[in-house]
C-alpha positions as CSV (number, residue, x, y, z in Angstrom):
1,M,53.0,-23.9,39.7
2,P,55.1,-26.8,41.0
3,V,57.6,-28.7,38.9
4,T,55.4,-29.5,36.0
5,S,54.9,-27.7,32.7
6,A,52.1,-27.4,30.2
7,S,53.4,-28.4,26.9
8,T,51.8,-26.9,23.8
9,L,51.9,-30.4,22.2
10,S,53.7,-28.9,19.2
11,Q,56.9,-30.8,20.0
12,P,57.6,-34.1,18.1
13,L,57.5,-37.3,20.1
14,R,60.8,-38.7,21.3
15,P,61.6,-42.2,19.8
16,A,59.7,-45.0,21.5
17,A,61.6,-46.9,24.1
18,A,61.2,-50.1,22.2
19,A,63.2,-48.6,19.3
20,T,66.2,-47.8,21.4
21,S,68.8,-50.0,23.1
22,S,67.6,-51.2,26.5
23,P,70.4,-53.0,28.2
24,S,69.2,-52.2,31.8
25,R,65.6,-53.2,31.1
26,D,66.6,-56.4,29.3
27,L,68.9,-57.4,32.1
28,Y,66.3,-56.5,34.7
29,F,63.7,-58.9,33.3
30,A,66.3,-61.6,32.7
31,L,67.3,-61.4,36.4
32,L,63.6,-61.5,37.5
33,A,63.1,-64.8,35.8
34,P,62.2,-67.6,38.3
35,K,65.6,-69.2,37.7
36,P,68.1,-66.8,36.1
37,D,70.5,-68.8,34.0
38,A,74.3,-68.6,34.3
39,A,74.6,-66.4,31.3
40,A,72.2,-63.8,32.8
41,I,74.2,-63.8,36.1
42,A,77.4,-63.4,34.2
43,R,75.9,-60.5,32.3
44,A,74.9,-59.0,35.6
45,A,78.4,-59.1,36.9
46,A,79.7,-57.4,33.7
47,Y,76.9,-54.8,34.1
48,L,77.9,-54.1,37.7
49,D,81.5,-53.6,36.6
50,S,80.4,-51.0,34.0
51,Q,78.2,-49.2,36.5
52,L,80.9,-49.1,39.1
53,E,83.2,-47.6,36.5
54,A,80.5,-45.1,35.5
55,S,80.1,-44.0,39.2
56,A,83.7,-43.9,40.2
57,G,84.0,-40.1,39.7
58,L,80.9,-39.2,41.7
59,A,81.2,-37.5,45.1
60,C,81.1,-39.7,48.3
61,D,80.3,-38.2,51.7
62,L,81.1,-41.3,53.7
63,P,83.5,-40.6,56.6
64,H,86.9,-42.2,56.3
65,D,86.8,-43.6,59.8
66,P,84.1,-46.4,60.2
67,N,83.7,-45.3,63.8
68,D,82.3,-42.0,62.6
69,L,79.5,-43.7,60.6
70,L,76.8,-43.7,63.3
71,P,77.2,-40.0,64.1
72,W,77.2,-39.4,60.3
73,A,73.9,-41.2,59.9
74,T,72.4,-39.4,62.9
75,R,73.4,-36.0,61.6
76,H,71.9,-36.9,58.2
77,T,68.6,-37.8,59.8
78,E,68.5,-34.6,61.9
79,R,69.3,-32.5,58.8
80,V,66.4,-34.2,56.8
81,G,64.1,-33.7,59.7
82,Q,64.9,-30.0,59.9
83,Q,64.4,-29.6,56.1
84,Y,61.1,-31.3,56.4
85,Q,59.9,-29.0,59.1
86,Q,60.9,-26.1,56.9
87,Y,58.8,-27.6,54.1
88,L,55.8,-28.0,56.4
89,E,56.1,-24.4,57.6
90,A,56.2,-23.2,54.0
91,R,53.1,-25.1,53.3
92,R,51.3,-23.6,56.3
93,Q,52.2,-20.2,54.9
94,G,50.5,-21.0,51.7
95,A,53.2,-22.5,49.5
96,P,52.0,-25.0,46.8
97,R,53.0,-28.6,46.7
98,R,56.7,-28.9,46.0
99,Y,56.6,-32.1,44.0
100,F,53.2,-32.9,42.5
101,G,51.2,-30.3,40.5
102,S,48.3,-32.7,40.0
103,K,47.2,-36.2,40.8
104,A,48.3,-37.2,37.2
105,H,51.8,-36.0,38.1
106,A,51.8,-38.1,41.3
107,L,50.7,-41.2,39.3
108,H,53.4,-40.5,36.8
109,F,55.9,-40.7,39.7
110,L,54.4,-43.9,41.1
111,R,54.7,-45.6,37.6
112,G,58.1,-44.1,36.9
113,V,59.8,-45.5,40.0
114,A,58.0,-48.9,39.8
115,P,61.0,-50.9,38.4
116,T,63.0,-49.9,41.5
117,K,60.2,-50.3,44.1
118,L,59.2,-53.7,42.8
119,V,62.6,-55.2,43.6
120,D,62.9,-53.5,47.0
121,G,65.7,-55.1,49.0
122,A,66.9,-57.3,46.1
123,W,70.6,-56.3,46.7
124,L,70.5,-58.3,49.9
125,F,69.1,-61.6,48.6
126,G,72.5,-63.2,48.1
127,L,73.1,-63.1,51.8
128,V,70.2,-65.2,53.0
129,E,72.1,-68.4,52.4
130,R,74.7,-67.2,55.0
131,W,72.1,-67.4,57.7
132,D,74.6,-69.2,60.1
133,D,77.3,-66.4,59.8
134,P,76.7,-63.8,62.5
135,R,78.5,-61.1,60.5
136,F,75.5,-60.9,58.2
137,G,72.7,-61.0,60.8
138,E,71.8,-57.3,60.4
139,L,71.8,-57.4,56.6
140,I,69.6,-60.6,56.6
141,Q,67.2,-59.1,59.1
142,T,67.0,-56.0,56.9
143,Y,66.1,-58.1,53.9
144,L,63.5,-60.0,55.9
145,E,61.9,-56.8,57.0
146,E,61.8,-55.6,53.4
147,L,59.9,-58.9,52.8
148,G,57.6,-58.1,55.7
149,E,58.9,-61.3,57.3
150,G,56.3,-63.0,55.2
151,V,53.3,-60.9,56.2
152,P,51.6,-59.7,53.0
153,E,50.5,-56.4,54.6
154,K,54.1,-55.5,55.3
155,N,55.9,-57.0,52.2
156,H,57.2,-54.0,50.3
157,V,56.7,-55.5,46.9
158,V,53.2,-56.7,47.7
159,L,52.3,-53.2,49.0
160,Y,53.7,-51.5,45.9
161,R,52.0,-53.9,43.5
162,K,48.7,-53.2,45.2
163,L,49.2,-49.5,45.1
164,L,49.9,-49.6,41.4
165,A,46.8,-51.7,40.8
166,S,44.6,-49.4,42.8
167,E,45.7,-46.4,40.7
168,G,45.7,-48.1,37.3
169,C,49.5,-47.8,36.9
170,E,50.5,-51.4,36.2
171,D,51.8,-50.7,32.6
172,W,55.3,-49.8,33.6
173,A,57.2,-52.5,31.8
174,G,57.7,-50.3,28.7
175,L,59.4,-47.4,30.5
176,D,62.6,-46.0,29.1
177,D,65.8,-47.8,30.0
178,E,67.0,-45.2,32.5
179,H,64.1,-46.2,34.8
180,F,65.5,-49.8,35.0
181,V,69.1,-48.9,36.0
182,Q,68.6,-48.9,39.7
183,G,66.5,-52.1,39.7
184,A,69.1,-53.9,37.5
185,I,71.9,-52.8,39.8
186,Q,70.0,-54.1,42.8
187,L,69.1,-57.5,41.2
188,A,72.7,-57.9,39.9
189,L,74.1,-57.3,43.4
190,G,71.7,-59.8,44.9
191,L,72.7,-62.5,42.5
192,N,76.4,-61.9,42.7
193,A,76.9,-61.5,46.4
194,E,79.9,-63.7,46.7
195,R,81.8,-61.4,44.4
196,Y,80.5,-58.0,45.5
197,L,80.0,-58.2,49.2
198,P,81.7,-54.8,50.1
199,E,79.8,-53.1,47.3
200,I,76.5,-54.6,48.7
201,I,77.3,-53.3,52.1
202,G,78.1,-49.8,50.7
203,F,75.0,-49.7,48.5
204,N,72.8,-50.8,51.5
205,L,74.4,-48.0,53.6
206,G,73.4,-45.4,51.1
207,Y,70.0,-46.8,50.2
208,E,68.8,-47.0,53.8
209,Q,69.5,-43.4,54.8
210,L,66.2,-41.5,55.2
211,P,65.7,-39.2,52.2
212,L,63.8,-35.9,52.4
213,H,61.8,-36.8,49.3
214,L,60.3,-39.8,51.1
215,L,58.7,-37.5,53.7
216,I,57.5,-34.9,51.2
217,S,56.1,-37.6,48.8
218,S,54.2,-39.2,51.7
219,Y,52.6,-35.9,52.6
220,E,51.7,-34.8,49.1
221,L,50.3,-38.2,48.1
222,T,48.0,-38.1,51.0
223,E,46.7,-34.6,49.9
224,L,46.0,-36.0,46.5
225,G,44.0,-39.0,47.8
226,I,46.6,-41.6,47.1
227,D,47.4,-44.1,49.9
228,P,50.9,-43.2,51.2
229,Y,51.4,-46.3,53.3
230,Y,54.2,-47.8,51.3
231,F,56.1,-44.6,51.8
232,T,55.3,-43.9,55.4
233,L,56.3,-47.5,56.2
234,H,59.8,-46.7,54.9
235,V,59.9,-43.5,57.0
236,T,59.6,-45.6,60.1
237,V,61.8,-48.6,59.2
238,D,64.7,-46.4,57.8
239,N,65.2,-44.4,61.0
240,A,68.8,-44.0,62.4
241,D,67.9,-45.0,65.9
242,T,66.6,-48.5,65.6
243,G,65.8,-48.9,61.9
244,H,67.6,-49.9,58.7
245,A,69.9,-46.9,58.7
246,K,71.4,-48.0,62.0
247,K,71.5,-51.6,60.9
248,A,73.4,-50.6,57.8
249,V,76.1,-49.1,59.9
250,Q,76.2,-52.0,62.2
251,A,76.4,-54.4,59.3
252,L,79.5,-52.6,57.9
253,L,81.2,-52.7,61.2
254,A,80.4,-56.4,61.7
255,A,81.8,-57.3,58.2
256,L,84.9,-55.1,58.4
257,P,87.9,-57.4,58.0
258,Q,90.1,-57.7,61.0
259,V,92.9,-59.4,59.0
260,G,93.9,-57.9,55.6
261,D,93.5,-54.6,53.9
262,Q,90.7,-52.6,55.6
263,A,91.3,-49.6,53.5
264,A,90.7,-51.6,50.2
265,F,87.5,-53.0,51.7
266,L,86.3,-49.5,52.6
267,R,87.1,-48.2,49.1
268,R,84.9,-50.9,47.7
269,V,82.2,-50.0,50.2
270,A,82.4,-46.4,48.9
271,D,82.1,-47.7,45.3
272,G,78.9,-49.5,46.2
273,Y,77.6,-46.4,48.0
274,R,78.0,-44.4,44.8
275,L,75.8,-46.8,42.8
276,N,72.8,-45.2,44.5
277,E,73.3,-42.1,42.3
278,L,72.9,-43.9,38.9
279,G,69.8,-44.1,36.8
280,A,66.4,-42.4,37.1
281,S,65.8,-41.2,40.7
282,T,62.8,-40.0,42.6
283,L,63.5,-36.4,41.9
284,S,64.5,-36.9,38.2
285,V,61.2,-38.7,37.6
286,I,59.3,-36.0,39.3
287,H,61.0,-33.1,37.5
288,A,60.8,-34.8,34.1
289,F,57.0,-34.7,34.0
290,D,55.4,-32.8,31.1
291,A,51.7,-33.4,31.0
292,G,51.4,-32.6,27.3
293,H,54.2,-34.8,26.2
294,E,52.8,-37.7,28.4
295,V,49.4,-37.3,26.7
296,L,51.0,-37.6,23.3
297,K,52.8,-40.8,24.5
298,V,49.5,-42.3,25.6
299,L,47.9,-41.5,22.3
300,E,50.8,-42.9,20.4
301,R,50.4,-46.2,22.3
302,K,46.7,-46.3,21.3
303,R,47.4,-45.2,17.7
304,A,48.4,-48.6,16.4
305,V,44.9,-50.1,17.0
306,G,42.9,-46.9,16.9
307,Q,43.8,-46.2,13.2
308,F,41.5,-49.2,12.2
309,V,38.5,-48.8,14.5
310,H,37.0,-45.4,13.9
311,S,34.2,-44.6,11.5
312,D,34.8,-42.0,8.8
313,Y,31.7,-39.9,9.0
314,I,33.4,-37.2,11.1
315,R,36.4,-35.4,9.6
316,F,38.8,-32.9,10.9
317,A,40.6,-30.7,8.4
318,G,39.5,-33.0,5.6
319,R,40.8,-36.2,7.2
320,S,39.0,-39.0,9.0
321,V,40.2,-40.0,12.5
322,N,41.6,-43.3,11.0
323,Q,43.6,-41.2,8.5
324,W,45.0,-38.9,11.2
325,L,46.1,-41.9,13.3
326,A,47.5,-43.9,10.4
327,E,50.2,-41.3,9.7
328,P,53.1,-41.4,12.2
329,G,54.1,-38.0,13.5
330,R,50.7,-36.4,13.0
331,L,49.4,-36.7,16.5
332,P,50.5,-33.2,17.7
333,E,48.7,-31.6,14.7
334,F,45.7,-33.8,15.3
335,V,45.4,-32.8,18.9
336,A,45.9,-29.1,18.0
337,T,43.1,-29.5,15.5
338,L,40.8,-31.0,18.1
339,E,41.5,-27.9,20.3
340,Q,40.8,-25.5,17.4
341,R,37.5,-27.3,16.7
342,G,36.5,-27.0,20.3
343,W,36.6,-30.7,21.0
344,I,39.2,-30.1,23.7
345,K,38.8,-26.9,25.8
346,R,42.0,-26.4,27.8
347,N,42.0,-24.7,31.2
348,Q,38.3,-25.4,31.6
349,D,36.2,-28.1,33.3
350,P,37.1,-31.2,31.3
351,Q,33.4,-32.1,31.3
352,D,32.9,-29.3,28.8
353,S,35.2,-31.0,26.3
354,R,33.6,-33.4,23.8
355,F,36.9,-35.4,23.8
356,W,36.6,-36.1,27.5
357,Q,32.9,-37.0,27.2
358,L,33.9,-39.7,24.7
359,I,36.3,-41.1,27.4
360,Q,34.1,-41.0,30.4
361,G,30.4,-40.6,30.6
362,E,27.1,-42.5,30.4
363,Q,27.5,-43.2,26.7
364,A,31.2,-42.8,26.3
365,E,32.2,-44.3,23.0
366,M,35.8,-44.8,24.2
367,F,34.9,-46.4,27.5
368,G,37.7,-48.8,28.6
369,V,40.2,-47.5,26.0
370,F,42.2,-45.6,28.6
371,S,43.4,-46.9,32.0
372,A,42.6,-45.1,35.2
373,Q,46.1,-43.5,35.2
374,E,45.8,-42.4,31.6
375,Q,42.3,-41.0,32.2
376,Q,43.7,-39.0,35.2
377,L,46.5,-37.7,33.0
378,I,44.1,-36.6,30.2
379,Y,41.7,-35.0,32.7
380,D,44.4,-33.0,34.4
381,W,46.0,-31.9,31.2
382,I,42.7,-30.6,29.9
383,A,41.9,-28.9,33.2
384,G,45.3,-27.2,33.3
385,D,44.9,-24.1,35.5
386,W,41.2,-24.6,35.9
387,Q,40.0,-25.2,39.5
388,P,36.5,-26.1,40.6
389,G,34.7,-23.0,41.8
390,E,36.9,-20.7,39.9
391,P,35.1,-19.9,36.6
392,D,37.8,-17.5,35.5
393,G,40.3,-20.4,35.5
394,A,42.8,-18.6,37.7
395,A,45.5,-20.9,39.1
396,R,45.6,-21.0,42.9
397,R,49.4,-20.7,43.1
398,G,49.6,-19.5,46.7
399,A,46.4,-20.8,48.1
400,P,46.2,-22.0,51.8
401,L,47.1,-25.6,52.5
402,P,44.1,-27.7,51.4
403,Q,42.3,-29.8,54.0
404,R,44.1,-33.1,54.2
405,Q,42.2,-36.3,53.8
406,P,42.1,-38.9,56.6
407,A,45.4,-40.6,57.0
408,F,44.1,-43.8,55.3
409,H,43.2,-45.6,58.5
410,G,41.0,-47.6,56.1
411,R,44.0,-48.7,54.0
412,R,43.3,-52.3,55.0
413,R,40.7,-52.1,52.2
414,L,43.7,-51.8,49.9
415,L,45.8,-54.4,51.8
416,D,43.2,-57.0,52.2
417,S,45.3,-60.1,51.2
418,R,45.9,-62.6,54.0
419,A,48.7,-65.1,54.3
420,D,46.8,-67.9,56.1
421,T,44.3,-70.3,54.6
422,S,41.4,-69.4,57.0
423,T,38.1,-67.6,56.4
424,P,36.0,-65.4,58.7
425,D,32.6,-66.8,59.9
426,E,29.6,-64.7,61.0
427,G,31.1,-64.2,64.5
428,N,34.3,-62.7,63.0
429,Q,36.2,-65.8,64.0
430,R,38.6,-67.4,61.5
431,L,37.8,-70.9,60.5
432,P,40.0,-73.3,58.4
433,R,39.3,-73.0,54.7
434,P,38.9,-76.3,52.9
435,H,42.0,-77.3,51.0
436,S,41.8,-76.7,47.3
437,D,44.0,-76.7,44.2
438,F,44.9,-73.1,45.1
439,D,46.7,-74.4,48.2
440,Q,48.5,-77.4,46.7
441,E,51.9,-75.5,46.3
442,L,51.8,-74.5,50.0
443,R,50.9,-78.0,51.2
444,L,53.7,-79.5,49.0
445,L,56.3,-77.2,50.5
446,E,55.1,-78.1,54.0
447,R,55.5,-81.8,53.2
448,E,59.0,-81.2,51.7
449,L,60.2,-79.3,54.7
450,A,58.8,-81.9,57.1
451,A,60.8,-84.6,55.4
452,L,64.1,-82.8,55.8
453,P,65.9,-83.8,59.0
454,T,68.0,-80.8,59.8
455,R,67.6,-77.1,60.1
456,A,70.4,-76.5,57.6
457,E,68.6,-78.6,54.9
458,K,65.3,-76.7,55.5
459,M,67.0,-73.4,55.2
460,R,68.7,-74.4,51.9
461,R,65.3,-75.4,50.5
462,L,63.7,-72.1,51.5
463,V,66.4,-69.8,50.2
464,P,65.4,-69.8,46.5
465,L,61.8,-68.9,47.5
466,L,63.0,-65.7,49.1
467,S,64.4,-64.4,45.8
468,P,63.1,-61.2,44.2
469,A,61.1,-63.3,41.7
470,H,59.3,-65.3,44.4
471,H,59.1,-63.7,47.8
472,H,55.9,-61.7,47.2
473,T,54.0,-64.8,45.9
474,P,51.9,-67.0,48.3
475,V,54.6,-69.7,48.5
476,G,57.3,-67.1,48.8
477,L,55.5,-65.4,51.7
478,M,55.1,-68.7,53.4
479,A,58.7,-69.6,52.9
480,T,59.8,-66.2,54.3
481,R,57.7,-66.8,57.5
482,I,59.2,-70.2,58.0
483,Y,62.8,-69.0,57.3
484,T,62.3,-66.1,59.8
485,R,61.1,-68.5,62.4
486,L,64.0,-71.0,61.9
487,L,66.5,-68.1,61.8
488,H,65.5,-67.0,65.3
């Protein structure tokens, strides 16, 4: 079985995230405010200093000579490509998925990395006001491409938000603090660019190198029926030939000081590069998945309300459902009791379990209680090693590679938002949509920009709307399109 375990549910729950210190999560949301205040930005600088200190002892494989960076990036891409081909060959020979043991496991991953994915590119935001400095052209262009240059179908945050919504994974805000470290670092860099320029360049250099996990995740998400477009898009834009990996190297060379201490600058670049290693990563989120423990966490979240809403005519081991739920710490015993009484039949078709029938079915009494992601988790946990068509419940550990689903050529169904204000007619032509209150913000921005006499004034007005808090909104997307046009 891939990197997931089947907990017996006898372990106690870890303390809830809300009960522990959450400096990274608190800072993350403070910096995502529409207008972060001076105190939050100062906290961000102090946070960066602490993270730089924490990462100072980590390994760094950057070459000492900046002229060796492009060959270094090329070799990295070649090595990742070779490892991916080895993975594909192993799968053709019957190896199981390397990352995701089930769809629930994959959804756990999508939710667990959401705090990072939803601020994609944020570390570069502070450079957009330097639009007239050619040294930062590659970095600004990289940021604009992260924003899809204002096209919703290519804006990385828009794409990830839609992916989360399509799979019922939007409830990520309560994740443990470790999940917010990378996002907090990226936001803090973007809002303190004047002070941390070398670190931003170094962080960008590390972040934009193509990782093996991106290729494998894309492949396995497709197998599980999850749209991989967000991930495949990054595979193409991060390439070392024409993509962000090459731009990252060019950006460093363009900003390298010609007067002063180059060695000190490069040391700070390396410091920023190491920041990529902090916090929860793709692989740590994947490997930390324990279906049984995650089920308990879901039930714990429901317990606060559930202890008041059940009738008392059914009892388990002498207690009503409300009584079981009213006592903190009793959930593992309660779930074990449901298994003993046959309400949950592990490693069998979940449809045979009374508990699952209460969640999903024609007369499911708990319809709507669990999100789509939570339902998938409970379903896969109950199913365990059971596979359709295998009545003996034997796990297919070395089965042939399953037939892959179509590569989501119909993903426009998921990405159906449009940036313009037109609407299709019967002839599939786009006609102007009547102005409404929904368009007032866009019209107001157009009027403001038309009244500004110079390009520089227009750019200054647009910059705040390209921030991580705004760029994925309708007015932010429009501002990005205009900024991109004015830049070029």
